[in-house]
C-alpha positions in Angstrom: 46.4 -202.8 10.2 47.8 -206.4 10.2 50.4 -207.4 7.7 49.5 -210.3 5.4 52.1 -212.3 3.5 51.6 -214.9 0.8 53.3 -218.1 2.1 54.6 -220.4 -0.7 54.5 -223.3 1.8 50.7 -223.0 2.4 49.8 -221.4 -0.9 47.8 -218.6 0.7 48.0 -215.2 2.4 48.5 -215.4 6.1 48.6 -212.9 9.0 52.2 -212.2 9.8 53.2 -213.2 13.3 56.9 -213.4 14.0 58.4 -216.1 16.4 59.6 -213.4 18.8 57.3 -210.3 19.1 59.0 -207.2 17.6 61.8 -209.2 15.9 62.0 -210.6 12.4 64.7 -213.0 11.2 65.1 -213.2 7.4 67.4 -215.2 5.2 67.6 -214.9 1.5 69.7 -216.9 -0.9 72.4 -214.7 -2.3 74.4 -214.9 -5.6 76.8 -217.5 -6.8 79.8 -215.3 -7.6 81.1 -216.4 -11.0 79.8 -213.6 -13.2 78.4 -210.1 -13.3 74.9 -209.5 -11.7 72.0 -209.4 -14.1 68.6 -207.8 -14.0 67.1 -211.0 -12.5 69.5 -210.7 -9.5 68.6 -207.0 -9.4 64.9 -207.7 -9.0 65.4 -210.1 -6.1 67.7 -207.7 -4.4 65.3 -204.8 -4.8 62.2 -206.9 -3.7 63.8 -208.1 -0.5 65.3 -204.7 0.2 61.8 -203.3 0.0 60.4 -206.0 2.3 63.1 -205.4 4.9 62.5 -201.6 4.8 58.7 -202.0 5.2 59.1 -204.4 8.1 61.5 -202.0 9.8 59.0 -199.2 9.1 56.3 -201.2 10.9 58.6 -201.2 14.0 60.2 -204.6 13.8 63.9 -205.2 14.6 64.9 -206.9 11.4 67.9 -209.3 11.4 68.7 -209.9 7.7 71.2 -212.5 6.4 72.1 -213.0 2.8 74.9 -215.4 1.8 77.5 -215.7 -1.0 78.1 -219.0 -2.7 81.9 -218.6 -3.3 82.8 -222.2 -4.3 80.8 -224.0 -6.9 81.2 -225.8 -10.2 80.6 -222.6 -12.2 83.2 -220.7 -10.2 85.7 -223.6 -10.5 85.2 -223.9 -14.3 85.7 -220.1 -14.9 88.8 -220.2 -12.7 90.2 -223.1 -14.9 89.4 -221.2 -18.1 91.1 -218.1 -16.9 94.0 -220.0 -15.2 93.3 -218.4 -11.8 92.6 -219.7 -8.3 88.9 -220.0 -7.7 89.1 -217.5 -4.8 90.3 -214.8 -7.2 87.2 -215.3 -9.3 84.8 -215.3 -6.3 86.6 -212.3 -4.7 86.3 -210.3 -7.9 82.6 -210.9 -8.3 81.8 -210.3 -4.6 83.4 -206.9 -5.1 81.3 -206.4 -8.3 78.2 -207.4 -6.3 78.9 -204.7 -3.6 79.5 -202.1 -6.3 76.1 -202.9 -7.9 74.3 -203.1 -4.6 75.7 -199.6 -3.6 74.6 -198.1 -7.0 71.0 -199.5 -6.5 70.9 -198.5 -2.9 70.5 -202.1 -1.7 71.2 -201.9 2.0 73.9 -204.3 3.2 72.7 -207.4 5.0 73.4 -207.5 8.7 75.4 -210.7 8.1 76.8 -211.7 4.7 78.4 -215.1 5.2 80.5 -217.0 2.6 80.5 -220.7 2.2 84.3 -221.0 2.4 84.3 -219.4 5.9 81.7 -221.9 7.2 83.2 -225.2 6.1 83.5 -226.6 9.7 79.8 -225.6 10.4 78.7 -227.4 7.1 80.8 -230.5 8.0 79.3 -230.6 11.5 75.7 -230.2 10.0 76.3 -233.1 7.6 77.7 -235.3 10.3 74.6 -234.9 12.4 72.5 -235.9 9.4 74.6 -239.1 8.9 74.4 -239.9 12.7 70.6 -239.4 12.6 70.3 -241.9 9.7 69.1 -239.3 7.1 72.4 -239.3 5.1 75.0 -241.8 4.0 78.5 -241.9 2.7 79.5 -243.5 -0.6 83.2 -243.5 -1.6 83.8 -239.9 -0.3 80.5 -238.5 -1.3 77.6 -237.9 1.2 74.0 -238.1 0.1 70.7 -237.2 1.7 68.1 -240.0 1.7 65.0 -238.2 0.4 62.5 -241.0 1.0 63.3 -240.9 4.7 61.9 -237.4 5.0 58.2 -238.1 4.6 57.1 -234.5 3.9 59.5 -234.1 0.9 57.8 -232.1 -1.8 55.5 -230.0 0.5 57.0 -226.6 -0.6 56.9 -227.3 -4.4 53.7 -229.3 -4.1 55.3 -232.3 -5.9 54.8 -236.0 -5.1 57.6 -238.6 -4.8 56.1 -240.3 -7.9 56.2 -237.1 -9.9 59.8 -236.4 -8.9 60.9 -239.9 -9.6 59.7 -239.7 -13.2 62.3 -237.0 -13.9 65.1 -238.2 -11.6 68.2 -240.0 -12.8 71.6 -241.0 -11.6 74.3 -239.1 -13.5 77.6 -240.8 -14.5 80.0 -240.8 -11.6 77.3 -240.5 -8.9 77.1 -243.2 -6.3 73.8 -242.5 -4.7 71.4 -245.3 -3.8 68.3 -243.6 -5.1 67.8 -241.2 -8.1 65.9 -238.8 -5.7 68.9 -238.4 -3.3 71.0 -235.3 -3.4 74.6 -234.5 -2.5 75.6 -233.0 0.8 79.3 -233.4 0.3 81.3 -234.0 -3.0 84.6 -235.8 -3.0 87.4 -233.7 -4.6 88.3 -234.2 -8.3 91.8 -233.6 -9.6 92.6 -229.9 -9.7 89.6 -228.8 -7.7 89.6 -227.0 -4.3 89.0 -229.2 -1.3 88.7 -229.3 2.5 89.5 -232.2 4.8 86.4 -234.0 6.2 85.5 -237.3 7.9 84.7 -238.6 4.4 87.9 -237.4 2.8 88.9 -234.4 0.8 86.0 -232.6 -0.8 83.6 -229.6 -0.7 80.0 -228.9 0.2 76.9 -229.6 -2.0 74.9 -226.5 -2.8 71.8 -227.4 -0.9 73.5 -227.8 2.4 75.4 -224.5 2.8 72.4 -222.3 3.5 71.1 -224.7 6.2 74.4 -224.6 8.1 74.7 -220.8 7.8 71.1 -220.2 9.0 71.5 -222.5 11.9 74.7 -220.7 12.9 73.5 -217.1 12.5 69.7 -217.2 13.0 68.8 -220.5 14.7 66.9 -223.6 13.8 63.6 -221.8 12.9 63.4 -218.4 11.2 60.6 -216.1 10.4 61.1 -215.6 6.6 63.1 -217.5 4.0 63.2 -215.9 0.6 64.6 -216.0 -2.9 63.7 -216.3 -6.5 60.8 -218.5 -7.7 63.4 -220.8 -9.4 64.8 -221.7 -6.1 61.6 -223.3 -4.8 62.6 -226.6 -6.2 65.0 -228.3 -5.7 67.0 -225.9 -3.6 64.5 -224.7 -0.9 62.8 -228.1 -0.9 66.1 -229.7 -0.1 66.8 -227.2 2.6 63.5 -228.0 4.3 64.2 -231.7 4.2 67.7 -231.4 5.8 66.8 -228.9 8.5 63.5 -230.4 9.5 64.8 -234.0 9.4 67.5 -232.9 11.9 65.3 -230.8 14.3 61.7 -231.9 13.8 60.8 -228.2 13.8 59.6 -225.9 11.1 62.6 -224.5 9.2 60.9 -221.2 8.2 57.4 -219.9 9.1 57.0 -218.0 5.9 58.5 -218.7 2.5 58.5 -215.7 0.1 59.5 -216.1 -3.6 59.8 -213.3 -6.2 58.7 -213.9 -9.8 61.2 -214.4 -12.5 62.4 -211.9 -15.1 62.2 -212.2 -18.9 63.6 -209.8 -21.5 61.2 -208.8 -24.3 59.1 -211.9 -23.6 62.0 -214.3 -23.7 64.1 -216.1 -21.1 67.3 -214.2 -20.6 70.4 -215.9 -21.9 73.8 -214.9 -23.4 73.1 -217.1 -26.4 70.1 -215.0 -27.3 72.0 -211.8 -26.8 69.5 -210.5 -24.2 71.6 -210.9 -21.1 71.2 -207.5 -19.3 73.7 -206.8 -16.5 73.1 -204.3 -13.8 76.2 -202.4 -15.0 74.6 -201.9 -18.4 71.4 -200.6 -16.8 73.1 -198.0 -14.6 75.4 -196.9 -17.4 72.2 -195.7 -19.2 69.7 -194.8 -16.5 69.6 -193.6 -12.9 69.4 -196.6 -10.6 66.1 -195.3 -9.3 64.5 -196.1 -12.7 65.1 -199.9 -12.3 63.9 -199.8 -8.7 60.7 -198.1 -9.8 60.2 -200.6 -12.7 60.6 -203.5 -10.3 58.2 -202.0 -7.7 55.6 -201.2 -10.4 55.0 -205.0 -10.7 53.8 -207.2 -7.8 56.8 -209.1 -6.5 55.2 -212.5 -7.1 54.3 -211.7 -10.8 56.6 -212.2 -13.7 58.5 -209.1 -14.8 59.2 -208.6 -18.5 62.1 -206.2 -18.9 62.6 -204.0 -22.0 64.4 -200.7 -22.7 61.0 -199.3 -23.8 59.6 -200.0 -20.3 62.6 -198.3 -18.8 61.8 -195.2 -20.8 58.2 -195.3 -19.7 59.3 -195.7 -16.1 61.7 -192.8 -16.4 58.8 -190.6 -17.3 56.8 -191.8 -14.3 59.8 -191.2 -12.1 60.2 -187.7 -13.4 56.5 -187.1 -12.4 57.3 -188.1 -8.8 60.5 -186.1 -8.7 59.1 -183.0 -10.3 56.1 -183.0 -7.9 58.5 -182.9 -5.0 60.7 -180.2 -6.5 57.8 -178.0 -7.5 57.4 -176.9 -3.8 60.3 -174.5 -4.5 58.3 -172.9 -7.3 55.1 -172.4 -5.2 57.3 -171.0 -2.4 58.1 -168.0 -4.7 54.4 -167.1 -5.2 52.9 -164.2 -3.2 50.7 -165.2 -0.3 47.0 -164.7 -1.2 44.7 -165.8 1.6 41.7 -165.7 -0.6 43.1 -168.7 -2.5 40.9 -171.8 -1.8 42.1 -175.4 -1.5 44.7 -177.6 0.2 46.0 -181.1 0.0 45.5 -182.4 3.6 42.7 -184.8 2.6 44.7 -186.0 -0.4 47.7 -186.7 1.8 45.6 -188.7 4.3 44.0 -190.7 1.4 47.4 -191.4 -0.2 49.0 -192.5 3.1 46.0 -194.7 3.9 46.0 -196.3 0.5 49.8 -196.8 0.5 49.9 -198.6 3.8 46.8 -200.6 3.1 48.4 -201.9 -0.1 51.8 -202.5 1.4 50.2 -204.5 4.3 48.5 -206.7 1.7 51.4 -208.9 0.7 53.6 -205.9 -0.2 51.4 -204.8 -3.1 53.7 -202.2 -4.4 51.8 -201.4 -7.7 48.7 -200.4 -5.6 50.9 -198.5 -3.2 52.5 -196.6 -6.1 49.0 -195.8 -7.5 48.2 -194.1 -4.2 51.3 -192.0 -4.5 50.6 -191.0 -8.1 47.1 -190.1 -7.0 48.6 -187.6 -4.6 50.9 -186.3 -7.4 47.8 -185.7 -9.6 46.2 -183.6 -6.8 49.5 -181.7 -6.2 49.7 -180.8 -9.9 46.1 -179.6 -9.9 46.9 -177.3 -6.9 50.1 -176.1 -8.5 48.5 -175.1 -11.8 45.6 -173.4 -10.0 48.0 -171.4 -7.9 50.1 -170.3 -10.9 47.0 -169.3 -12.8 45.7 -167.4 -9.8 49.1 -165.7 -9.3 49.3 -166.5 -5.6 48.6 -169.2 -2.9 47.4 -169.2 0.6 49.7 -170.1 3.5 47.6 -173.2 4.3 47.7 -174.4 0.7 51.4 -173.8 0.4 52.1 -175.7 3.7 49.9 -178.6 2.5 51.9 -178.8 -0.7 55.1 -178.9 1.2 53.7 -181.6 3.4 52.6 -183.6 0.4 56.1 -183.3 -1.2 57.7 -184.4 2.1 55.3 -187.4 2.3 56.3 -188.5 -1.3 60.0 -188.0 -0.6 60.0 -189.8 2.8 58.0 -192.8 1.7 59.9 -193.1 -1.5 63.3 -192.9 0.3 62.6 -194.9 3.5 60.5 -197.7 2.1 61.1 -197.8 -1.7 64.8 -196.8 -1.6 64.2 -193.9 -4.1 65.4 -190.4 -4.3 68.1 -190.4 -1.6 67.6 -186.7 -1.2 67.2 -186.6 -5.0 70.9 -187.2 -5.5 72.4 -190.1 -7.4 74.2 -192.7 -5.2 78.0 -192.5 -5.3 80.8 -194.0 -3.3 82.0 -191.9 -0.4 85.5 -191.5 -1.8 83.9 -190.0 -5.0 81.7 -187.5 -3.2 84.2 -184.6 -2.7 85.3 -184.8 -6.4 81.8 -184.9 -7.6 80.7 -182.0 -5.4 83.5 -179.9 -6.8 82.7 -180.9 -10.4 79.0 -180.2 -10.0 79.6 -176.8 -8.3 81.7 -175.7 -11.2 79.2 -176.9 -13.8 76.2 -175.3 -12.0 78.0 -172.0 -11.7 78.8 -172.1 -15.4 75.2 -173.0 -16.3 73.8 -170.2 -14.2 76.1 -167.7 -16.0 74.9 -169.0 -19.4 71.3 -168.7 -18.3 71.8 -165.1 -17.2 73.5 -164.4 -20.5 70.6 -165.9 -22.4 68.1 -163.8 -20.3 70.0 -160.6 -21.2 70.0 -161.6 -24.9 66.3 -162.2 -24.8 65.7 -158.8 -23.2 67.9 -157.2 -25.8 65.8 -159.1 -28.5 68.9 -160.9 -29.6 66.9 -164.1 -30.0 69.5 -165.9 -32.2 72.0 -165.7 -29.4 69.5 -166.8 -26.8 68.6 -169.8 -29.0 72.2 -170.7 -29.5 72.9 -170.8 -25.8 69.8 -173.0 -25.2 70.8 -175.3 -28.0 74.4 -175.6 -26.9 73.3 -176.4 -23.4 70.9 -179.0 -24.8 73.8 -180.7 -26.6 75.5 -181.0 -23.2 72.4 -182.6 -21.7 71.1 -179.5 -20.0 67.4 -178.7 -20.6 66.1 -175.2 -19.9 62.5 -174.6 -18.9 61.1 -171.1 -18.9 58.5 -170.6 -16.1 56.7 -167.5 -14.7 59.3 -167.5 -12.0 62.4 -167.6 -14.2 64.4 -170.2 -16.1 64.9 -173.6 -14.5 67.3 -176.2 -15.7 67.6 -180.0 -15.4 69.8 -182.8 -16.7 68.3 -184.6 -19.7 
């Protein structure tokens, strides 16, 4: 089954064929580290984490690079407001990024370059553009001559005339043409700077990614990705610089994820709907956001709301419970006269899943195949409980179905992680000790409740159940004893 990817550059789905057989080089634009990560960042991180995982599942050796913009107007302004060096601000929010990424099980990129550690590479890249006649210096600033790159606008499908209608020269800019963009900015008083052939200054935003891609991945890569809002001007400007210099395609496939709104509105602090990743995982398991993101096709808009998080939580519990119910069926007596198994359902779910994923990473359809398997698993479970037994073949098929759900969810969608929440390694021992104590106490209370029920002391049994519920522990009475779970 061939993988098809929607290419923003061509505006259509194309069969995926990497430059080097068996290897995929991917670059995605990372965050500008001046504030906490929000749900829009989270969506992009989850989408490209999924893409990387699926490509790896298909057998490709994936080389994945994602950068940090650690010097920028927004970082400098925040540093001034807080009376701190800009590097303190960027270091702080890079740490916050890694904390968020770990919580949401975003696998680290193979290379995570910073702008400030690539200044010589950026200067060298700009100098080559100047030497080639595609860029010019103006009183310490360096600009790219857009009109000299004849294919400008091919990614965003905009003509020069359309672009010119909205272009202007801002006060203080010395560019020759309103369409031109800055590659190097001369330093203003109090700003960080680096020495260059054009004087003290710092890189323009659109140049940094080109220089880092050239250094770490080469002049042509397989996939370049990012949010839809980066298509223009950022990615358009990257193409212009890179292809002007080399005459080669910069990236063979351009992948852009759709944007995020909150309750139908654009997210902004002024509207009070700015949702950070920290706020999300303070209220929900990180898996819930991952599942919400994957329930919508990556190219479509995603409207976030807390109601949708609640709905997604219920869907996640269906997946999780179907996996865990294997333990319940394992306690049933073996009855070989029991009819039915799940092997055909497993094969159908796997086929549907991989067919959907290979069609431009269609995660909603892929999830529908998994939930179809869950439905068949629940039917078999209920039938076995009603029957009072299960055949060995049916039991083994249920276990295989549970393993299929778990392994696909973990390896490709980044869910479950052995059904344990993600924690930092230094916290594991303390958490294991805490959870062991809590579980032992819960089990003692469950046994005390069972004894109270047998002795017909129902008020005591109800009191134990209610007190546990207050602590977030829900009891479920089943034909095979009392189970508990966290609310």
